[in-house]
N, CA and C of each residue as an Amber inpcrd file, in Angstrom:
protein
   540
   3.4670000 -13.7560000  44.6330000   3.4500000 -12.4600000  44.0050000
   3.7960000 -12.6150000  42.5230000   3.0720000 -11.9230000  41.6270000
   3.2520000 -12.0380000  40.1870000   4.0830000 -10.8730000  39.6720000
   5.1260000 -11.1910000  38.9030000   5.9690000 -10.1540000  38.3090000
   5.8600000 -10.2350000  36.7910000   5.5720000  -9.1140000  36.1620000
   5.5660000  -9.0590000  34.7020000   6.9450000  -8.6610000  34.2190000
   7.3680000  -9.2020000  33.1000000   8.6760000  -8.8000000  32.5800000
   8.6640000  -7.3280000  32.1880000   9.7860000  -6.7070000  32.3430000
   9.9250000  -5.3020000  31.9810000   9.6850000  -5.1240000  30.4910000
   9.1500000  -3.9620000  30.1030000   8.9540000  -3.6770000  28.6930000
  10.2800000  -3.6290000  27.9470000  11.3500000  -3.3370000  28.6660000
  12.6600000  -3.2760000  28.0160000  13.3510000  -4.6240000  28.0090000
  12.8210000  -5.5750000  28.7550000  13.4150000  -6.9130000  28.7470000
  13.1570000  -7.5440000  27.3880000  14.1200000  -8.2790000  26.8970000
  13.9370000  -8.8930000  25.5900000  14.5620000 -10.2760000  25.5740000
  14.0800000 -11.0530000  24.6570000  14.6540000 -12.3790000  24.4880000
  15.6810000 -12.3290000  23.3700000  16.5060000 -13.3510000  23.3300000
  17.5110000 -13.4350000  22.2670000  16.8230000 -13.4510000  20.9010000
  15.6920000 -14.1590000  20.8070000  14.9520000 -14.2560000  19.5510000
  14.4950000 -12.8790000  19.0660000  13.9830000 -12.0630000  19.9840000
  13.5060000 -10.7400000  19.6060000  14.6340000  -9.8520000  19.1080000
  15.8080000  -9.9910000  19.6730000  16.9240000  -9.1520000  19.2650000
  17.5120000  -9.5750000  17.9270000  17.4420000 -10.8510000  17.6150000
  18.1070000 -11.3360000  16.4130000  17.1990000 -11.4090000  15.1940000
  15.9420000 -11.7130000  15.3670000  15.0460000 -11.8910000  14.2330000
  14.3300000 -10.5960000  13.8910000  14.7630000  -9.9920000  12.8230000
  14.1230000  -8.7520000  12.4070000  12.7990000  -9.0630000  11.7160000
  11.9910000  -8.0490000  11.5780000  10.7260000  -8.1400000  10.8670000
  10.9000000  -7.3880000   9.5530000  10.4300000  -7.9850000   8.4560000
  10.4910000  -7.3320000   7.1560000   9.1530000  -6.6580000   6.8810000
   9.1830000  -5.3560000   6.7140000   7.9840000  -4.5810000   6.4060000
   7.9860000  -4.2450000   4.9210000   6.8710000  -4.5470000   4.2560000
   6.6990000  -4.2480000   2.8370000   5.6310000  -3.1670000   2.7500000
   6.0150000  -1.9960000   2.2790000   5.1130000  -0.8500000   2.2350000
   4.8150000  -0.5010000   0.7810000   3.5440000  -0.6010000   0.3990000
   3.1240000  -0.3620000  -0.9770000   2.0850000   0.7470000  -1.0130000
   2.2890000   1.7450000  -1.8750000   1.3190000   2.8210000  -1.9720000
   1.7310000   3.9220000  -2.9140000   1.0790000   5.0600000  -2.7660000
   1.3080000   6.1970000  -3.6540000   1.7000000   7.4230000  -2.8290000
   1.0380000   8.5410000  -3.0750000   1.4600000   9.8050000  -2.4580000
   1.2720000   9.8450000  -0.9450000   0.1900000   9.2870000  -0.4340000
  -0.0070000   9.3240000   1.0200000   1.1120000   8.5830000   1.7410000
   1.4820000   7.4320000   1.2190000   2.5750000   6.6680000   1.8170000
   3.9020000   7.3980000   1.6320000   4.1180000   7.9610000   0.4540000
   5.3750000   8.6740000   0.1960000   5.5460000   9.8440000   1.1650000
   4.4670000  10.5640000   1.4350000   4.5510000  11.7090000   2.3570000
   4.8020000  11.2820000   3.7980000   4.2880000  10.1440000   4.1870000
   4.4060000   9.7220000   5.5870000   5.4910000   8.6720000   5.8140000
   6.2230000   8.3110000   4.7860000   7.1470000   7.1830000   4.8240000
   8.1630000   7.2580000   5.9600000   8.8840000   8.3470000   6.0660000
   9.9430000   8.4170000   7.0770000   9.3770000   8.4210000   8.4940000
   8.2710000   9.0980000   8.6990000   7.6310000   9.0670000  10.0120000
   7.0940000   7.6870000  10.3480000   6.5050000   7.0170000   9.3650000
   5.9820000   5.6680000   9.5770000   7.1070000   4.6960000   9.9080000
   8.2160000   4.7730000   9.1650000   9.3660000   3.9080000   9.4520000
   9.8730000   4.1200000  10.8710000  10.0120000   5.3600000  11.2580000
  10.5160000   5.6790000  12.5990000   9.5650000   5.1360000  13.6660000
   8.2770000   5.3060000  13.4470000   7.2730000   4.8140000  14.3980000
   7.3120000   3.2880000  14.4990000   7.3900000   2.6080000  13.3710000
   7.4510000   1.1430000  13.3760000   8.6810000   0.6660000  14.1300000
   9.8190000   1.2600000  13.8480000  11.0600000   0.8520000  14.5230000
  10.9400000   1.0100000  16.0320000  10.3480000   2.1160000  16.4700000
  10.1770000   2.3390000  17.9080000   9.2020000   1.3460000  18.5150000
   8.1460000   1.0410000  17.7940000   7.1050000   0.1620000  18.3340000
   7.5500000  -1.2870000  18.4780000   8.4830000  -1.7320000  17.6620000
   8.8750000  -3.1430000  17.7520000  10.2050000  -3.3430000  18.4720000
  10.7660000  -2.2730000  19.0090000  12.0060000  -2.4240000  19.7770000
  11.8280000  -3.5070000  20.8340000  12.8070000  -4.3190000  21.0720000
  14.2010000  -4.2720000  20.6390000  14.4490000  -4.9860000  19.3150000
  13.3900000  -5.4620000  18.6860000  13.5520000  -6.1620000  17.4120000
  13.9400000  -5.1900000  16.3110000  14.8630000  -5.5760000  15.4500000
  15.1800000  -4.7130000  14.3140000  14.1200000  -4.8380000  13.2160000
  14.0410000  -3.8270000  12.3770000  13.0930000  -3.8240000  11.2680000
  13.8400000  -3.6070000   9.9620000  13.4370000  -4.3540000   8.9410000
  13.9230000  -4.1530000   7.5810000  12.7390000  -3.6640000   6.7580000
  13.0230000  -2.8660000   5.7390000  11.9510000  -2.2870000   4.9330000
  12.2410000  -2.4430000   3.4490000  11.1980000  -2.7540000   2.6960000
  11.2050000  -2.6200000   1.2440000   9.9220000  -1.8780000   0.8910000
   9.9790000  -1.1080000  -0.1780000   8.8020000  -0.3150000  -0.5130000
   8.7040000  -0.0660000  -2.0100000   7.4830000   0.1780000  -2.4410000
   7.1800000   0.6510000  -3.7880000   6.1190000   1.7150000  -3.5900000
   6.4860000   2.9550000  -3.8700000   5.5570000   4.0590000  -3.6160000
   5.9270000   5.2390000  -4.4980000   5.0580000   6.2090000  -4.5490000
   5.3210000   7.4400000  -5.2680000   4.0180000   8.1100000  -5.6560000
   4.0190000   9.4190000  -5.7240000   2.8020000  10.1590000  -6.0750000
   2.2200000   9.7140000  -7.4130000   0.9400000   9.4040000  -7.4160000
   0.2600000   8.9950000  -8.6350000   0.5140000   7.5640000  -9.0560000
   1.2280000   6.8090000  -8.2460000   1.6010000   5.4460000  -8.6220000
   0.3870000   4.5300000  -8.6330000   0.3300000   3.6570000  -9.6170000
  -0.7420000   2.6870000  -9.7300000  -0.2630000   1.2910000  -9.3720000
  -1.2140000   0.4160000  -9.1110000  -0.8930000  -0.9830000  -8.8310000
  -0.8200000  -1.8070000 -10.1160000  -1.7070000  -1.5160000 -11.0750000
  -1.7630000  -2.3490000 -12.2760000  -1.3890000  -1.6130000 -13.5600000
  -1.2080000  -0.3180000 -13.4960000  -0.8630000   0.4550000 -14.6890000
   0.1920000   1.4940000 -14.3280000   1.0150000   1.8280000 -15.2910000
   2.0560000   2.8400000 -15.1010000   1.3830000   4.1530000 -14.7080000
   1.9520000   4.8310000 -13.7230000   1.3630000   6.0840000 -13.2710000
   2.3880000   6.9960000 -12.6480000   1.9700000   8.1850000 -12.3470000
   2.8450000   9.1690000 -11.7260000   2.1760000  10.5250000 -11.7350000
   2.9700000  11.5270000 -11.4920000   2.4280000  12.8740000 -11.4630000
   3.4440000  13.8210000 -12.0850000   2.9440000  14.7830000 -12.8220000
   3.7700000  15.7360000 -13.5610000   4.7090000  14.9710000 -14.4940000
   6.0080000  15.1410000 -14.3940000   6.9320000  14.4650000 -15.3170000
   7.5710000  13.2150000 -14.7280000   7.0800000  12.7490000 -13.6100000
   7.6370000  11.5560000 -12.9680000   6.6410000  10.4110000 -13.1330000
   7.1210000   9.2900000 -13.6670000   6.2470000   8.1210000 -13.7850000
   6.9230000   6.9090000 -13.1550000   6.0990000   5.9810000 -12.7480000
   6.5590000   4.7610000 -12.0780000   5.9370000   3.5560000 -12.7710000
   6.6500000   2.4300000 -12.7810000   6.0130000   1.2100000 -13.2800000
   4.9290000   0.7830000 -12.2900000   3.9820000  -0.0210000 -12.7430000
   2.9610000  -0.4930000 -11.8100000   3.5940000  -1.2860000 -10.6670000
   3.0210000  -1.1660000  -9.4960000   3.5580000  -1.8700000  -8.3260000
   3.6360000  -3.3750000  -8.5870000   2.6310000  -3.9250000  -9.2710000
   2.6320000  -5.3680000  -9.5480000   3.8080000  -5.8100000 -10.4140000
   4.3390000  -4.9120000 -11.2330000   5.4040000  -5.2840000 -12.1720000
   6.7320000  -4.6060000 -11.8750000   6.9070000  -4.0900000 -10.6860000
   8.1310000  -3.3330000 -10.3930000   9.2220000  -4.1790000  -9.7470000
   8.9470000  -5.4450000  -9.4960000   9.9490000  -6.3160000  -8.8900000
   9.8850000  -6.3860000  -7.3730000   8.8470000  -5.8240000  -6.7760000
   8.7670000  -5.7900000  -5.3080000   8.6560000  -7.1990000  -4.7240000
   7.9080000  -8.0840000  -5.3620000   7.7630000  -9.4390000  -4.8160000
   9.0760000 -10.2060000  -4.9000000   9.8280000 -10.0080000  -5.9750000
  11.1450000 -10.6340000  -6.0910000  12.0900000 -10.0710000  -5.0320000
  11.9870000  -8.7690000  -4.7940000  12.8120000  -8.1440000  -3.7560000
  12.5090000  -8.7470000  -2.3940000  11.2290000  -8.9680000  -2.1100000
  10.8450000  -9.5920000  -0.8370000  11.4370000 -10.9970000  -0.7500000
  11.3150000 -11.7720000  -1.8200000  11.8820000 -13.1340000  -1.8250000
  13.3860000 -13.1130000  -1.5670000  14.0780000 -12.1760000  -2.1950000
  15.5380000 -12.1080000  -2.0730000  16.0070000 -11.5210000  -0.7470000
  15.2520000 -10.5940000  -0.2010000  15.6830000  -9.9140000   1.0240000
  15.2940000 -10.6820000   2.2850000  14.2310000 -11.4610000   2.1980000
  13.7340000 -12.1710000   3.3780000  14.7620000 -13.1680000   3.8870000
  14.9850000 -13.0980000   5.2000000  15.8590000 -14.0660000   5.8620000
  15.0200000 -15.2760000   6.2560000  15.6690000 -16.3870000   6.4940000
  14.9620000 -17.6150000   6.8510000  14.0690000 -17.3760000   8.0670000
  12.8050000 -17.7640000   7.9490000  11.7980000 -17.6490000   9.0140000
  11.5420000 -16.2140000   9.4670000  11.9260000 -15.2400000   8.6750000
  11.6970000 -13.8380000   9.0470000  10.2200000 -13.4930000   8.8640000
   9.5890000 -12.9420000   9.8990000   8.2030000 -12.5150000   9.7430000
   8.1050000 -11.3370000   8.7700000   7.0090000 -11.3200000   8.0160000
   6.7700000 -10.2400000   7.0560000   5.4410000  -9.5820000   7.3850000
   5.4340000  -8.2600000   7.3260000   4.2220000  -7.4650000   7.4940000
   4.0970000  -6.5820000   6.2560000   2.9380000  -6.6140000   5.5960000
   2.7300000  -5.8090000   4.3910000   1.6190000  -4.7940000   4.6180000
   1.8530000  -3.5800000   4.1390000   0.8310000  -2.5330000   4.1090000
   0.5370000  -2.2370000   2.6470000  -0.7150000  -2.4240000   2.2650000
  -1.1710000  -2.1280000   0.9030000  -2.1420000  -0.9610000   1.0270000
  -1.7680000   0.1870000   0.4800000  -2.5660000   1.3950000   0.6610000
  -2.5520000   2.2370000  -0.6120000  -3.2710000   3.3450000  -0.6240000
  -3.3090000   4.2690000  -1.7770000  -3.7200000   3.5520000  -3.0640000
  -4.8190000   2.8570000  -3.0270000  -5.2200000   2.0060000  -4.1410000
  -5.9430000   2.7540000  -5.2680000  -6.4580000   3.9270000  -5.0330000
  -7.3500000   4.5830000  -5.9860000  -6.7740000   5.1550000  -7.2610000
  -5.4700000   5.3290000  -7.3770000  -4.9290000   5.9760000  -8.5780000
  -5.2470000   5.2210000  -9.8610000  -5.2570000   3.9030000  -9.8170000
  -5.5670000   3.1250000 -11.0180000  -6.9250000   3.5110000 -11.6000000
  -7.8560000   3.8440000 -10.7360000  -9.1910000   4.2400000 -11.1910000
  -9.0990000   5.4650000 -12.0890000  -8.2700000   6.4190000 -11.6850000
  -8.1430000   7.6520000 -12.4550000  -7.4320000   7.4320000 -13.7890000
  -6.7370000   6.3180000 -13.9300000  -6.1010000   5.9790000 -15.2090000
  -7.0240000   5.1450000 -16.0940000  -8.2680000   4.9350000 -15.6410000
  -9.2460000   4.2190000 -16.4440000  -9.2220000   2.7120000 -16.2960000
  -8.5650000   2.2050000 -15.2640000  -8.4970000   0.7570000 -15.0410000
  -9.8380000   0.2800000 -14.4750000 -10.3230000  -0.8300000 -14.9800000
 -11.6170000  -1.3560000 -14.5320000 -11.5070000  -1.9090000 -13.1120000
 -12.6360000  -1.9680000 -12.4020000 -12.5960000  -2.5390000 -11.0520000
 -12.1450000  -4.0000000 -11.0680000 -12.5000000  -4.7370000 -12.1100000
 -12.0970000  -6.1410000 -12.2060000 -10.5780000  -6.2780000 -12.3070000
  -9.9460000  -5.3960000 -13.0760000  -8.4810000  -5.4350000 -13.2020000
  -7.8020000  -5.0670000 -11.8850000  -8.3510000  -4.0690000 -11.2030000
  -7.7780000  -3.6570000  -9.9140000  -7.8970000  -4.7950000  -8.9070000
  -9.0690000  -5.3950000  -8.8350000  -9.2970000  -6.5010000  -7.8990000
  -8.3950000  -7.6890000  -8.2410000  -8.2370000  -7.9930000  -9.5230000
  -7.3470000  -9.0960000  -9.9240000  -5.9100000  -8.7980000  -9.4980000
  -5.4800000  -7.5550000  -9.6470000  -4.1330000  -7.1730000  -9.2200000
  -3.9550000  -7.2920000  -7.7200000  -4.9430000  -6.8290000  -6.9740000
  -4.8810000  -6.9400000  -5.5130000  -4.8920000  -8.4030000  -5.0860000
  -5.7150000  -9.2110000  -5.7420000  -5.7730000 -10.6400000  -5.4090000
  -4.4300000 -11.3040000  -5.6770000  -3.7720000 -10.9170000  -6.7570000
  -2.4340000 -11.4470000  -7.0610000  -1.4590000 -11.1170000  -5.9320000
  -1.4850000  -9.8700000  -5.4680000  -0.6170000  -9.4760000  -4.3460000
  -0.9380000 -10.2710000  -3.0890000  -2.2160000 -10.3820000  -2.7670000
  -2.6190000 -11.1150000  -1.5640000  -2.1740000 -12.5750000  -1.6410000
  -2.3410000 -13.1930000  -2.8040000  -1.9060000 -14.5890000  -2.9740000
  -0.3980000 -14.7190000  -2.8180000   0.3410000 -13.7900000  -3.4130000
   1.8070000 -13.8340000  -3.3090000   2.2510000 -13.6600000  -1.8610000
   1.6320000 -12.7340000  -1.1490000   1.9970000 -12.5270000   0.2510000
   1.5950000 -13.7140000   1.1200000   0.5210000 -14.4060000   0.7580000
   0.1330000 -15.6150000   1.5000000   1.2230000 -16.6790000   1.4370000
   1.9390000 -16.7500000   0.3210000   3.0350000 -17.7170000   0.1940000
   4.1280000 -17.4670000   1.2320000   4.2600000 -16.2230000   1.6720000
   5.2630000 -15.8580000   2.6780000   4.6870000 -15.8690000   4.0930000
   3.4200000 -16.2740000   4.2550000   2.7390000 -16.2100000   5.5530000
   2.8080000 -14.7930000   6.1170000   2.4740000 -13.8390000   5.2840000
   2.5690000 -12.4170000   5.6140000   1.3630000 -11.9480000   6.4100000
   1.6090000 -11.0770000   7.3810000   0.5310000 -10.3390000   8.0330000
   0.2300000  -9.1500000   7.1320000  -0.9860000  -9.0880000   6.5960000
  -1.3360000  -8.0820000   5.5910000  -2.3060000  -7.0690000   6.1790000
  -1.9900000  -5.8040000   5.9420000  -2.8790000  -4.7000000   6.2840000
  -3.1880000  -3.9770000   4.9820000  -4.4740000  -3.8750000   4.6540000
  -4.8740000  -3.2300000   3.4090000  -5.9090000  -2.1650000   3.7430000
  -5.7310000  -0.9910000   3.1680000  -6.6670000   0.0950000   3.4440000
  -7.6340000   0.2450000   2.2810000  -8.8540000   0.5540000   2.6050000
  -9.8410000   0.8160000   1.5650000  -9.5730000   2.1970000   0.9600000
 -10.2640000   2.4850000  -0.1100000 -10.1680000   3.8120000  -0.7210000
 -11.0040000   4.7370000   0.1600000 -10.3740000   5.7350000   0.7830000
 -11.0350000   6.4950000   1.8540000 -11.9500000   7.6160000   1.3710000
 -12.7850000   7.3030000   0.4110000 -13.6840000   8.3460000  -0.0770000
 -14.9580000   7.7020000  -0.5990000 -16.0570000   8.3230000  -0.2990000
 -17.3290000   7.9870000  -0.9190000 -17.6260000   9.1940000  -1.8020000
 -17.2980000   9.0850000  -3.0670000 -17.2660000  10.2290000  -3.9670000
 -18.5240000  11.0910000  -3.8870000 -19.6770000  10.4670000  -3.9380000
 -20.9300000  11.2430000  -3.9570000 -21.1720000  11.9960000  -2.6530000
 -20.5860000  11.5280000  -1.5560000 -20.7450000  12.2140000  -0.2700000
 -19.6420000  13.2280000  -0.0010000 -18.4810000  13.0340000  -0.6170000
 -17.3050000  13.8350000  -0.2620000 -16.9240000  14.9060000  -1.2730000
 -17.1330000  14.6430000  -2.5550000 -16.7190000  15.5890000  -3.5930000
 -17.7980000  15.6390000  -4.6680000 -18.2430000  16.8250000  -4.9780000
 -19.2030000  16.9790000  -6.0570000 -18.5320000  16.8230000  -7.4110000
 -19.3600000  16.6620000  -8.4400000 -18.8250000  16.4380000  -9.7820000
 -17.9790000  17.6130000 -10.2720000 -18.3620000  18.8300000  -9.9430000
 -17.5990000  20.0100000 -10.3640000 -16.1700000  19.9620000  -9.8200000
 -16.0210000  19.7110000  -8.5210000 -14.6820000  19.6440000  -7.9160000
 -13.9040000  18.4160000  -8.3940000 -14.6160000  17.3300000  -8.6470000
 -13.9800000  16.1380000  -9.1960000 -13.3030000  16.4680000 -10.5240000
 -14.0220000  17.1770000 -11.3930000 -13.4620000  17.5280000 -12.7080000
 -12.2480000  18.4430000 -12.5730000 -12.2940000  19.3840000 -11.6490000
 -11.1500000  20.2860000 -11.4290000  -9.9410000  19.4930000 -10.9440000
 -10.1360000  18.6640000  -9.9250000  -9.0270000  17.8710000  -9.3810000
  -8.4840000  16.8790000 -10.4090000  -9.3810000  16.2780000 -11.1780000
  -8.9450000  15.3530000 -12.2300000  -8.0770000  16.0860000 -13.2510000
  -8.4820000  17.2970000 -13.6250000  -7.7180000  18.0660000 -14.6120000
  -6.3390000  18.4640000 -14.0840000  -6.2510000  18.7560000 -12.7960000
  -4.9690000  19.1590000 -12.1980000  -4.0360000  17.9630000 -12.0310000
  -4.5180000  16.8980000 -11.4010000  -3.6570000  15.7760000 -11.0370000
  -3.5900000  14.6600000 -12.0820000  -4.6350000  14.5060000 -12.8670000
  -4.6980000  13.4420000 -13.8710000  -5.2340000  14.0250000 -15.1820000
  -4.4990000  14.9460000 -15.8050000  -5.0310000  15.6740000 -16.9640000
  -5.4130000  14.7900000 -18.1540000  -4.8430000  13.6190000 -18.2760000
  -5.1680000  12.7220000 -19.3940000  -6.1710000  11.6450000 -18.9920000
  -6.7280000  11.7690000 -17.8070000  -7.6120000  10.7340000 -17.2810000
  -8.9190000  10.6480000 -18.0570000  -9.3160000   9.4210000 -18.4070000
 -10.6140000   9.2210000 -19.0380000 -11.7360000   9.0380000 -18.0080000
 -11.3990000   9.0530000 -16.7250000 -12.3640000   8.7240000 -15.6670000
 -13.5010000   9.7380000 -15.6020000 -14.7080000   9.2110000 -15.5580000
 -15.9000000  10.0390000 -15.3770000 -16.4010000   9.8710000 -13.9460000
 -17.0820000  10.8600000 -13.4670000 -17.5280000  10.9220000 -12.0710000
 -18.3320000   9.6860000 -11.6580000 -19.3780000   9.3630000 -12.4050000
 -20.2620000   8.2590000 -11.9880000 -19.5340000   6.9130000 -12.0280000
 -18.7330000   6.6750000 -13.0710000 -17.9970000   5.4120000 -13.1560000
 -16.9420000   5.3220000 -12.0540000 -16.2880000   6.4380000 -11.7530000
 -15.2870000   6.4600000 -10.6820000 -15.9370000   6.1070000  -9.3510000
 -17.1020000   6.6740000  -9.1000000 -17.8310000   6.3930000  -7.8640000
 -18.1820000   4.9070000  -7.7610000 -18.6700000   4.3240000  -8.8560000
 -19.0210000   2.8980000  -8.8640000 -17.7870000   2.0230000  -8.6490000
 -16.6930000   2.3890000  -9.3100000 -15.4600000   1.6040000  -9.1830000
 -14.9420000   1.6250000  -7.7530000 -14.9760000   2.7890000  -7.1190000
 -14.5520000   2.8930000  -5.7140000 -15.3850000   1.9500000  -4.8470000
 -16.6980000   1.9570000  -5.0460000 -17.5800000   1.0900000  -4.2570000
 -17.2460000  -0.3880000  -4.4710000 -17.0250000  -0.7880000  -5.7160000
 -16.7390000  -2.1920000  -6.0290000 -15.4060000  -2.6250000  -5.4160000
 -14.3790000  -1.7960000  -5.5770000 -13.0610000  -2.1430000  -5.0330000
 -13.1170000  -2.1900000  -3.5070000 -13.7960000  -1.2250000  -2.9010000
 -13.9080000  -1.2290000  -1.4370000 -14.6790000  -2.4410000  -0.9270000
 -15.6830000  -2.8820000  -1.6650000 -16.4060000  -4.1040000  -1.2670000
 -15.4600000  -5.2960000  -1.2440000 -14.5820000  -5.3820000  -2.2210000
 -13.5960000  -6.4660000  -2.2610000 -12.6670000  -6.3890000  -1.0530000
 -12.2000000  -5.1900000  -0.7500000 -11.2390000  -5.0110000   0.3430000
 -11.8790000  -5.3050000   1.6930000 -13.0810000  -4.8070000   1.8800000
 -13.7360000  -4.9620000   3.1750000 -14.4070000  -6.3120000   3.2740000
């Protein structure tokens, strides 16, 4: 007769070795952060979870960004990789979520600069043998938002943005091709 171990059964290794989660993003991550943390902790029980994050509305990966009167340094230059190096325990597994990538586009950053920044992050996380989850930019501009609404939203959320509709659409496609 075959017996499977109970879902609540755990090994000493699972109880002692926490997983370090690195969460990088902008407003979508900021809004869901506490729920996501709670869900992750429940899903990996009995293992403990540690978290480091760089997030905030309007935050960019390669250029300073924010919304209204709040600005953030770029994720690439905010010290997150040093924090991971310093916080990581010996042989601790790392899981990274890289999401909310599109804000840099609205600040006029070229697709090449965005891709170079993402590649830098991916290379750095490879040094830690990180399990990486990266989300594409979840919009096909020409199918989802017309130019009129694009201009309204750009004026509200990114009033100083130099981004034009057609270039933004092309940049999204190029960055998503890199990600996928």
